[in-house]
C-alpha positions in Angstrom: 15.1 -28.7 -6.8 18.7 -28.8 -7.8 20.9 -25.9 -7.5 21.2 -25.7 -11.2 17.4 -25.5 -11.7 17.0 -23.1 -8.8 19.5 -20.7 -10.4 17.7 -21.1 -13.8 14.4 -20.3 -12.2 15.8 -17.2 -10.4 17.2 -15.9 -13.7 13.7 -16.3 -15.3 12.1 -14.5 -12.3 14.5 -11.6 -12.8 13.0 -11.1 -16.1 9.4 -11.1 -15.0 7.5 -7.9 -15.5 6.6 -6.6 -12.1 3.8 -4.0 -12.3 2.0 -2.6 -9.2 1.0 -5.3 -6.7 0.8 -8.1 -9.3 2.6 -11.3 -8.3 0.9 -13.6 -10.8 4.2 -14.8 -12.2 4.9 -16.5 -8.9 1.3 -17.4 -7.9 1.8 -21.1 -8.1 4.8 -20.9 -5.7 3.5 -19.2 -2.7 0.7 -19.6 -0.2 -1.1 -16.5 1.3 -3.1 -16.6 4.4 -5.4 -13.8 5.3 -5.9 -12.7 8.9 -9.0 -13.3 10.9 -10.1 -9.7 10.2 -10.9 -8.0 6.9 -8.7 -5.1 6.1 -10.7 -4.1 3.1 -14.1 -4.1 4.9 -12.8 -2.2 7.8 -11.0 0.5 5.7 -14.2 0.9 3.6 -16.2 1.5 6.8 -13.7 4.0 8.1 -13.7 5.8 4.7 -17.5 6.6 5.1 -16.7 8.8 8.0 -13.6 10.4 6.6 -13.0 13.8 4.9 -9.4 13.0 3.7 -7.5 9.8 3.3 -3.9 8.9 2.6 -2.9 5.5 1.2 0.6 4.7 1.9 2.7 2.4 -0.4 -0.2 2.1 -2.8 1.6 -0.2 -5.2 -0.2 0.2 -8.5 -3.3 1.3 -6.7 -5.0 -2.0 -7.3 -6.6 -2.2 -3.7 -7.1 1.4 -3.1 -9.0 1.8 -6.4 -11.6 -0.6 -5.1 -12.7 2.0 -2.6 -13.9 4.4 -5.4 -15.8 6.5 -5.9 -13.9 9.0 -3.8 -15.9 12.0 -2.8 -13.3 13.1 -0.2 -9.7 14.3 -0.5 -7.9 11.2 -1.4 -4.1 11.0 -1.9 -1.8 7.9 -2.5 1.8 7.6 -2.2 4.2 5.1 -3.7 8.0 4.9 -3.2 8.9 2.3 -5.9 9.4 4.5 -9.0 8.1 2.0 -11.7 4.8 1.7 -9.8 4.1 5.4 -9.7 2.8 5.8 -13.4 0.7 2.6 -13.0 -0.8 4.0 -9.9 -1.5 7.4 -11.6 -3.1 5.8 -14.5 -5.4 3.8 -12.4 -6.2 6.2 -9.6 -5.9 9.7 -11.0 -9.2 9.1 -13.2 -10.9 8.3 -9.8 -10.0 11.6 -8.3 -6.9 10.4 -6.3 -3.8 12.5 -6.3 -0.9 10.1 -6.7 2.7 11.3 -5.5 6.0 9.6 -5.5 7.1 9.4 -2.0 8.7 6.9 0.3 6.4 5.9 3.2 9.3 5.6 5.7 10.8 9.0 5.0 9.5 12.5 5.7 6.0 12.7 4.2 5.3 15.6 1.7 2.2 16.9 3.6 1.1 19.5 6.1 0.6 18.8 9.7 -2.9 17.4 10.6 -3.8 17.0 6.9 -5.6 13.6 7.0 -8.1 12.1 9.2 -7.5 8.5 7.8 -4.3 7.0 6.9 -4.1 3.4 5.4 -1.0 1.3 5.1 -1.4 -2.3 4.0 2.0 -4.1 3.8 3.9 -0.8 3.4 7.0 -0.1 5.4 6.9 1.3 8.9 9.7 2.5 11.1 10.3 4.9 13.9 10.5 7.8 11.5 7.4 6.9 9.6 5.4 6.5 12.9 6.4 10.1 13.8 5.4 11.2 10.3 2.0 9.5 10.4 1.4 11.1 13.8 2.4 14.5 12.3 0.1 14.4 9.2 -2.9 12.8 11.0 -5.5 15.1 12.2 -6.2 15.2 16.0 -8.9 12.6 16.0 -7.7 10.8 12.9 -7.2 7.1 12.4 -4.4 5.0 11.2 -5.2 1.5 9.8 -2.4 -0.9 9.0 -2.0 -4.5 8.2 1.6 -5.7 8.5 2.9 -9.2 8.0 6.2 -10.8 8.6 7.8 -13.7 6.7 6.6 -16.4 9.2 3.4 -17.8 7.6 1.9 -14.3 7.3 1.2 -13.8 11.0 0.1 -10.4 12.0 2.7 -8.5 13.8 
């Protein structure tokens, strides 16, 4: 692709409507590999034995909504402001409390509040690890799926 065409394409991409975790406008231009294990199935299994769950960096709530119905305390956080109303519209009718909060900053929760914390592709740093530990109950679990830019290898 010529530099001129690349710049034209990038300008078109800037105008694309980005809602939630929807990348359909670039679907034909990327490959996505899944790990050998299934995040969704494992999270669903863990939810069966949980009394409270926090979904970090929920995006528009597309994946988290698939765990409904929620008969437990369910909270989702999203740090990208345009996604918050999208997540609220999708998740709040399902009984999920949605808050605008950055997953790599201080979390707006009490100590030991959640027995399951989910984070699929959300940010993680030293501060967030301490915060996860703080808001996770004594025997709670943290499930994450993280990827890097190198052919989606698990890190």
